[in-house]
N, C-alpha and C positions, 0 to 999 in steps of 0.2 A: 417340332418347333419351327416357326417361320423365321427365316434369316432377317437380320436387321437391314432395313432399306438404307441405301447410300446413293449419293448423287454420282453421276457418271464420272466426273473428274476425280473423285476419290477412288472409285473402282479401278480407274486407269492406273493410279499410283499404286494401289494394292497389287495389281497385276505386274507392274514393273518391279516392285519389291520382291515378288515371288520368283522373278527371273534372275534375281541377284544383282540388280542395278544398284550401284553405290554412288554414281555421279550423273548429274544432268547438266548440260550446258544450254543456256537459253538467252534470248532477249525477250523480256516479258511483253505480253500483249493482252488487251482486254478480251480478246476472243477465246482465251483459255484460262481465265481467272479461276475457274473451278479446279483445274489441274494444279495451279499454283497453290490453291488452298489445301489440296490433298498433299502436296509436297511439304507444306507447313506442318501437317500432321506427322509426316514421316521424316522430319528434319534431322532426327537423331540417327537415321539409317541411310538416308539418301542426301548427299551433298548437292546443293544447287549453286552452280557457278553462273553468275549473271555477267554477260559480256556486253561490249559496246557496239557491236554490229553483228548482224546475223551471219555474214560471211565468216567472221572470226569465230562465232559460236560453232558453226558447222565444221570449220577446220579443226577446232579443238576436239569435237566429237570424233572426227575422222582420225586424228592423231591418237586419241584414246583407243580407238578400235585397232589401229596398227600396233600400238604398244602393248595392249593387253590381250589381243586376240579375241576379245568379246565385243559385242556391239556398243559403239559410242552412241549416246542418246542426246539428241538435240531437239529443242522446242522453240518454235517461232510463231509469230502471228501471221495472219492471212495476207495475201496480196504482196505488198512491198517486202515484208519479212520473208515470205516464201521465195520470192525472186532472189533476194540477197543470199539466201541459204543454198541456192542451187549450185553454187560453185563447189561447196563441200560435197554435195551429193555426186556431182560429176567426177570429182577427184576420187571419191570412194569407189565409184563404178570402174574407173580406169585402173585403180590400184587394187581392186578386189578386196576392199576393206569392209568389214561388217559395221553398219551404221543404221540407225533408225531415226528418221526425222518425223516429228509430230508437228502438224500445222493446224492452228486454230482456223476454223472455217465459219462462214456466215451461217446464221440460223436457218433451219430447214424451210421455214415459212417465207424466207427471202430468196431461196435458191432459184437460179435461172432467170433472174431479173437484172443481171449486172448490178447487183447490190454493192454496197460500199466495200471495196477491195476484194470483190468476189473473183475467183479463178477456178476453173475446172482442173484440179491437180492431177486427175487421171490422164488428161491430155497433156498437161504441161510437163509432167515428170516421166511420161511413158518411156522415152528413150534413155533416160538417165538413171533408172533404178531397176532392180530385179522385180519389184512388185510395188504397185501403187494402189491404194484403196481408201475408202471413206467409211468410217464407222457411223452408221445412221441409227443404230439401236444400242442403248447403254447395256442391255443384257447380253450383248454379243462381244463386249469389250474383251473378256478373257480369251475368247476364240481368236479374235484378231491379233491380240498381243502374242499369243502362242505361235500363231502362223508367222507373224513378223519375225520373231526371233529364230524360228526354224529356217525360214527363207534366207535371212541374212547370214546364217552360220553354216548352211549346208551346201555341198558342192562347191562351186566357185563362190566364195563369199562376196558380199556386196551390200548396197544400200536398199532400204525399204522406206517408203513414204506413206504415212497415214494421216488423212485429214480428219479433223474433229469438229463437227458442227457445234456451234456454241450452245444451242438448246439441248442437244444430246448430252452434253457434259453437265447440264443442270438438272436433268431428269432423275428422280429418285426411283430406284429399282432394287429388288431384293439382292443382297450382296451374296452371290454364289461363291463357293470356294474358289480361290484363285487357281489358275492352271499350274500344274507342276512345272519345274524348271525344264527348259528346252534341252533336247538331246540332239546335237548336230548329227547329220547323216553324211558320211563320207564313204566312197568306194575304196576297196582295197585291191591290190594287184593280185591276179590269179597266179597259181603255180606255173601255168603254161607261159604266162607273160614273163615271169622271172627267169624261167629256163631260156626263153628266147633272148632276153636281155643278156644273160650270161654268155650265150652262144655268140651274139654280135660282138660283145666286148672281147671275148677270147680270140676272135678272129681279126681284131683290129690291129692296125700298125700305127695309126696316129689318132687315138681317141682323145676326146675333150668333153668336159662337162660344164654346163651352165646352170647355176641355181638361181631361182627367183620366185616371185609371186608371194601370195599370202598363205596362211594355213600352217606355217611352221611353228614349232615350239622349240624350247632349248634342247630337249632331248633329241628331237628329230634332227636338229642342226648338228648335234654331237655325233649322232649315228651316221649321218651322211658324211661328215668330215672323217670319221673313222674308216668308212668304206673307201673313200678316196685315198686315204693314207695307205691302207693295206694293198690297194690295187694300183698304187703309184699313178693315180689319175689326176691330170691337171684340171683345176677348177677355176672358172671365171664366174662372176656374179652379174646378173642382169641389171639393167639401168636402175639405180637407186635402191638396189637390194644388196649392197655390198656387205651388210652385217650378217648375211647368212653363212659366211665362212670367215674364219679368223684370217685377217689380212696379213698377219705375221707368220702364218703357217707356210711351210715350204711348198705345199701343193697349190697355194693361191697364186694366180697368174694375172689378176687384174679385173677390171670391170668392163663389161660389154655395154657401152652406152654412148651418149653424145661425147665426142672428143676422144674416142677409143684409141688406145695405143695401136698404131698401124701394124706392128708386129703381132699383136694379139688378134687383130682383124684377119691378118693373113693366116694365122693358125686355125681360127674358126673356119675360114673359107676352105682350107686345105685338109681339115679333119676328115678321116674316112668314116668314123663313128662319132656322132654327136649326141650325148645324153643331156637332155634338157629337162630339169626337174622343177616344175612349178611355174616357170616363166611362160608368158603368152607368146613370146617371140614377136613383140610389137615393133613398131617403126624405130624407136630409139635403140632397142637392144640389137636390132639387125642392121643398123646403119642404113636406114631407109629401105629396108627389105632387099639389101644387096648381098648380104653374107650367105643367104640361102636362096636357091632358085625356087620360084613359085610356078606351079604347085609341087613340083618334084625336086626336092633338094638333091644336090650332087653327093652330099654326105648321107650316110645311112643314119637317119634321124630316129632316135628313141625319144618320144615326147611323152612326158608324164604330167598330167594336169588334173585337178579336181573337177573341172567342168567338162562333161562329155561333149557339150556343144562346141567347145573350143578346139577339141582334137579333130584335125582334118579340115578345120574351117579355112585355113590359109595354106598350110603345108601338109602334104601327104607324108606319112612316115613309114619307115621300115617296121616300126613297132610303136603303136599308140596305146598308152596305159592310162586308164581312167582311175585315178587314185588320189586320196588326200595325201598331203605331204608327210604327216606323222605316220600314216599307215604304210606309205612307200618306204620311208626311211627305216621303219621297224623291220620291214621285209628285207631290205638291203643288208641289215645287220647280220642276217643269216647267210649272206652271199659272199663267196670268196673268189677273187679274180687274181691270177698271177700276172702282174703288170711289169715284170722285170724287163720285158722287151722294149718298153718305152720310158724306162726310168730316166734315161739321160735327157729325153725331151722335156720332162718336167723340170729338171735342173736348168735347162736352157731357157725355158719359158719363164721360170721364176727370175732368172738373172735379167731377162728383158724387162720384166715388171719392175724390179728394183732400180734399174737404170732409168726407166720412164718416170718413176715416182721420186727421183732425186730432185731437190730444189733447183730451179732455173732462175737466171737473172732476168729481170724485166726493167723497163725504164722507170726512173723515179727513185726516191729515197726510201720508200716502203716496199720491201720485198715480201710478197705474199708467200712464196715458197718457204722462206725462213719462218714466217708466222706459223705455217702449218707444221714445220719441223718442230718448233717449240711446243705446239699443242700435242703432237705425237708423243713427245717426251714427258710433258707435264700432266696430261689428263689421265685419270684412271681408266682401266679397260672398260668399265661399265658407264662411262660418261656418255650422255645422249647428245648428239648433234642434230639440229634441225635446219632446214633451209627451204627456200621457195624456188623460184626459177630466175635464171639470168646467167650471164657469162661468169659472174663471180663464183658460181657453184663449181666451175671447173677446178678451182683450187682444192675444194674438199674432195671431189671425186678422184682426182689424180694423185694428191699428195697426202691426204689423211688416211690413216690405217685403222679401220674399224675392227676392233678385236672382240667385243662382247656381243651377245645376241640382243637384238632390238636396241641398237645404239644409233641407228640412222633413221630419221623421220624426214621424208622428202616426197613430193608428189611426182609420180611417174608421168602424170598427165601434163606436167609442165606448167602448173598454175602458179602465178605470182601471188605474193602476200601470205604464203603458208608458214614461213619460218617463225614469225612472232607468235601467232596463236598456238602453233604446234609446240613451241618451246614452253609456253605457259601450261598447256595440258600435260606435257611430260613432267614438269616440275611438280604439278599437283598430284600426279600419279606416283611419282618417285621423288619425294622431297629430300631423300637421303642421297640422291645421286647428283653429280654435276651436270647441268644442262647448259649448253651453249647454242644460241640461236643465231644463225647467219641470215642476213638479208642484204640485197643491194639497196642503193638509195631509192630506186623506183619501187622495188619490192617492199621495202619497209613502209613507205607511205600508203600502201594499199591496205594494211591492217595494223599500222603502228599504234592505233588507238587502243589496242589490247594491252599496251604497256600499262594503261590504267587498271586493267583487270589483274595484271601481275601484282600491282601495288595493293589492290584491294584484298587479294587473297594471299599476300605475302609469299609469292612465288619468286624465289631468288634466282632468276635466270640471268645469265650473262648474254646480253644482246650485242651482236657485232654487226655493224652497218658498214658495208664496203661501198664507199662513196667515190664515184668517178664522174658525177654530174651529168649522167645520161642514161637512157635505156640502152645499155651496152650491147645486148644481143641484136636489137633492131639496128643500131648504128653500124655494127659489124656487117650485117647483111646489106644495109644500104650501100656501104662502101664496096662490097663485092659486086653488087648488081647495078648500082647507080653511083659510081665513084665521084666524089667531090660535090655531090648534089645532096648535102645533108639538110634534112627538113623533118621536123616533128619528133626528133629523138633527144633533143637537149632538155635538161631539167634545171630549174632553179630550186635549190634545196634550202631548208632551214639549217640552223646549227643543231645537229642531232643531239649532241651532248647537252646543250642548253635545254632542248626539248625534254630530254630525260630528266634533267634536274627540275624542270617545271612540274613534272609529275611526282617529284619526291624521290626519284631514283638517283643512283650514282651515275655520273656522266663524265666522260673524258674524250678528248680528241687525240688520235695517234697519227703522226705524219712521217715518222722515221722508224725503221726496223728496230733500233735499239730501245725505242719507247714502249714497244708492245708488251714485252714480258713483265716489266714492273707495273704497267697499267693493268694488265690482266690479273696480276696478283692482288692489286688493290680492289679490282672488281669482285674477285672471289671473296675477299675479306670484308666487303662493304656491309654485309648483314642486311642487304635489301637488293631488289633488282638493280642491275647495272647495265650501262650501255657504253660501248666503245665505238667511236666513229673512226674508221680507218680511211684516211684520204689518200687515194692512190692516183698515180699518174694516169690521165685519161688515155694515153697511148697504149697502156698495158691492157689490151683488150682480152687476150687469152694467154695462157702460159707459153704458147708456142709462137706467137706472132704479135705484131703491133698494128694499130690502126693505119699508120703510115705505110707499113708493108702491104697490108690488105689493099689499100687504095692504089699503091704503085703496081701491084700485080694485076688489079682489075683494069687499070689504064693501059697496060701492055696488051691485054687481050684483044683479039681482032673484033 
C-alpha cells in the first residue's frame, strides 16, 4: 500500500513527535506556517509556547535543554527572527546544552537573490552551532531530524540549526515511517584509564575535584558525590554548575567562578592532583586562565570530558579521559580510594567556604546577604533559581546553597536577559516546584517582555529584580580602569512592580531587609506570576567592596 502523502511541515512535526518532543518554544512566522499547522494537529501531544521575542524563545529552549537533558526545541522565522534567536544558540554552545533551532527560510525559487529576509544560515551560524544544515527535500526530513537529535545529544552536547525553505514545507510527499527515537552516543572510560586515575589519586597529598559541564543526571551526581565522600575528596563546582554537588555536603568547598573565594583559588592552584569532571576549564572557571598553567599545568590534571576535541585543546593532562558524565560516574562507583591522609584538608576547606558564604554587611537599608540567608532557609531543596548576567549574580553564587540536582539555571557564557525566560521555561517544565528568577535592572529589561508569556501560560514564577540604576558590572570596571569618568552605564528605569501589575502579575517594591520575607511570602501565595523589585544602594557593587572603594583604589594606582 502506498503511504498517505503529507506536506513537509506535517512530516517535520511527525518526526519531532517520534523523538519524544513534548514542548516547542516559538515566535510564529509566515515562513513556517505549514509547521505551525502540523503542530495544530499534534496539539494534544506537543505543547506550543508562543513567546514575545525570539531571544526569549531561544533562551527558554536552552533552559529546557539544561533542565531536562534533552534538546530544547525553538522555532523562529527568517532574517530578523533568526538573528534574534542567535543569543540562545551561542549560550547553548558555550554551556554545552542540547538545543535544536528551526528557522523558516525563503522559498527555493527565491534563493541567492537577497530575497526578503534571506540569510545563508550555514554561514551565519557556523561558529555558533555543532551542525547547521538546510532541508531542501521534504522526503529527507526524517533523516535530518534523526541526525539533528543525535548530534545535539552525543559527545559534547550542543546546539543544531536547521533551515526550512517555505516551499519545501508545503510540498506533498509520501509519509514514510518516522525515524526511531535517537540514541545518544557517549564514550566510557577504559579500565586502563580508571587504574591510572586510582594511581594518581592514591599518590596525592593535596587532591581536589571540580565538577561541571552538561551530560549529568541525578544518578551520576549521586554516584560522584558518594565517590568524593568515601575518598574524602574536596569538591568545587565550575562556574554556574553549583547544583552538581549538594552545597550542604561537608565535601563541598565552593564554586570556581567569577568572584572566587581567594582561599579556594589558592587550593586549586596548590593542588598536586586535580580531577576535573565535565568542566571545559574555561576562562571563568580558571580565573582568566591563571589557576592552571598553559599548556602544562603544574597540577597533575585528570581531565574527564565527553568531547574528545576538548581534551588537550588548552591544557595537557597527566590523564585525559574521553567519557560521558553518566558513564564516568558509574565507573567511579566501583572505585575505592583511601583518602584519610587529606581528611583534615577537607574540613579546613569546608570551614573556609562556610566563612566565605556567611552574610556580609553592605551599604544601604537592604542587605542582600540576609535576603539570601532567608531564601536558603525558606526554599525547598528542589527549588529552581535562574539568573542572567551582572554583578547581582554574585549574591547567588556566593551565598545561596544549591542542594538539589538541576536547581541552578544560568548562562556560563555571561549572557544578559536569561533569567526571565529561563524562569518561565523552568516553571512550565516543573509547575510543582518553586521557581525564583533573578535579574538585574539592566538584565530584566532585555527580556522582561516574557513576563507576558508567564501570564499567558500561568507560569507562577517569582521574579526578583535587583535594581541599582546602572549596568553594575560595566560601572565597576569603568571605575577600575577610568575612575570618576562614568559614562554610558547609568540607567533610567520604570517602576518594575507597577510594570508587573500592568501585566496582571503581583508586584511589590522592597527597600528594606525586613520587608523582603513578608513580600516574598505574598509573592508565593499570589496564585499568579509575581515580581519583587529590590532597590539596593548603588554603592553596594559586590559583596566584598563598594563603588567608592573601587574608585579610591584606582585613583591611588600609579
